[in-house]
C-alpha positions as CSV (number, residue, x, y, z in Angstrom):
1,X,0.0,0.0,0.0
2,X,1.0,3.6,-0.6
3,X,-0.1,6.7,1.3
4,X,-0.2,10.4,1.0
5,X,0.5,12.4,4.2
6,X,-0.6,16.0,4.4
7,X,1.3,18.6,6.3
8,X,1.1,22.3,6.7
9,X,4.5,23.5,5.5
10,X,4.7,26.3,8.1
11,X,4.3,23.6,10.8
12,X,6.4,20.7,9.4
13,X,7.5,20.8,5.8
14,X,9.2,18.2,3.6
15,X,12.4,20.3,3.9
16,X,12.1,19.8,7.7
17,X,11.7,16.0,7.2
18,X,14.8,16.0,4.9
19,X,16.8,17.9,7.5
20,X,15.7,15.6,10.3
21,X,16.0,12.5,8.1
22,X,13.2,10.8,10.1
23,X,10.3,11.7,12.3
24,X,7.3,10.3,14.1
25,X,4.2,11.3,12.2
26,X,1.8,12.7,14.7
27,X,-0.9,15.3,15.2
28,X,-3.5,13.2,13.5
29,X,-7.0,13.1,15.1
30,X,-9.5,12.1,12.4
31,X,-10.6,8.5,13.0
32,X,-10.3,7.5,9.3
33,X,-6.8,9.0,9.1
34,X,-5.8,7.2,12.4
35,X,-7.1,3.9,10.9
36,X,-4.8,4.4,7.9
37,X,-1.8,5.1,10.2
38,X,-2.5,2.0,12.2
39,X,-2.7,-0.1,9.0
40,X,0.7,1.1,7.7
41,X,3.6,-1.4,7.4
42,X,7.4,-0.9,7.3
43,X,8.6,-0.3,3.8
44,X,5.4,1.2,2.5
45,X,5.9,4.2,0.2
46,X,4.6,7.7,1.1
47,X,4.1,10.9,-0.7
48,X,4.4,14.1,1.4
49,X,1.8,16.8,0.4
50,X,1.9,20.4,1.5
51,X,-1.4,22.0,2.4
52,X,-2.1,25.7,2.9
53,X,-1.0,28.0,0.0
54,X,1.0,25.3,-1.7
55,X,-1.5,22.5,-2.2
56,X,1.0,20.2,-3.9
57,X,2.6,16.8,-3.6
58,X,6.3,17.7,-2.8
59,X,8.3,14.6,-1.9
60,X,8.7,10.9,-1.0
61,X,9.2,9.1,2.3
62,X,9.0,5.5,3.6
63,X,7.4,3.9,6.6
64,X,10.2,2.7,9.0
65,X,8.1,1.3,11.9
66,X,4.6,1.3,13.3
67,X,3.6,1.0,16.9
68,X,-0.2,0.8,17.1
69,X,-0.3,-0.5,20.7
70,X,-2.3,2.7,21.6
71,X,-4.9,2.8,18.8
72,X,-5.7,6.4,19.6
73,X,-2.1,7.5,19.1
74,X,-0.3,5.2,16.7
75,X,3.4,5.9,16.4
76,X,4.5,5.8,12.8
77,X,8.2,6.5,12.2
78,X,8.9,7.7,8.7
79,X,12.2,8.5,6.9
80,X,12.7,11.1,4.2
81,X,13.1,10.2,0.6
82,X,13.8,12.4,-2.4
83,X,11.8,15.5,-3.4
84,X,9.6,15.1,-6.5
85,X,11.3,16.3,-9.7
86,X,8.2,18.6,-10.2
87,X,5.6,19.2,-7.5
88,X,2.1,18.0,-8.4
89,X,-0.6,20.5,-7.7
90,X,-4.0,19.7,-6.3
91,X,-5.5,21.1,-9.6
92,X,-3.4,18.5,-11.6
93,X,-4.5,15.8,-9.2
94,X,-8.2,16.7,-9.5
95,X,-7.9,16.8,-13.3
96,X,-6.6,13.2,-13.4
97,X,-9.2,10.5,-13.7
98,X,-7.1,8.2,-11.5
99,X,-8.2,10.3,-8.5
100,X,-11.9,10.6,-9.3
101,X,-12.9,8.3,-6.4
102,X,-9.9,9.1,-4.2
103,X,-10.4,10.4,-0.7
104,X,-7.8,13.0,-1.6
105,X,-10.4,14.9,-3.6
106,X,-13.6,13.6,-2.0
107,X,-12.5,14.2,1.6
108,X,-10.3,17.3,1.5
109,X,-9.6,17.4,5.2
110,X,-8.4,13.8,5.5
111,X,-4.7,14.0,6.4
112,X,-3.7,10.4,5.6
113,X,-4.9,9.1,2.3
114,X,-4.3,5.7,0.7
115,X,-2.9,5.7,-2.8
116,X,-3.1,3.0,-5.5
117,X,0.1,2.1,-7.3
118,X,-1.1,4.0,-10.3
119,X,-1.8,7.1,-8.2
120,X,1.6,6.8,-6.6
121,X,3.3,6.5,-10.0
122,X,1.4,9.6,-11.3
123,X,2.5,11.7,-8.3
124,X,6.1,10.5,-8.2
125,X,6.8,9.8,-11.8
126,X,8.0,6.3,-10.8
């Protein structure tokens, strides 16, 4: 499985993740987003998406570990990957039929979104 993680760049940006090299992804409160965090597995691929004024997929990351012992606050450790060659805007995402049924466009406030392999390839170019 692949996931998209949304972050407000003024709070924690992809550049911050690259600087830190790894972090625990937290601050998630939506029950559906928490369910997705609990379901993550080490090695799964992530796309980091900036919300706010940017509204663009920015970079890649990978799940390192998941501790879901406390289901209300799962601890998901992620490590930074490479930035995308070209950020993919929300407008480009919405215009692509691959995302027609995606929670990314149907549930705009959802901060952890599952991605199909085809959606991941579109966003990352890989």
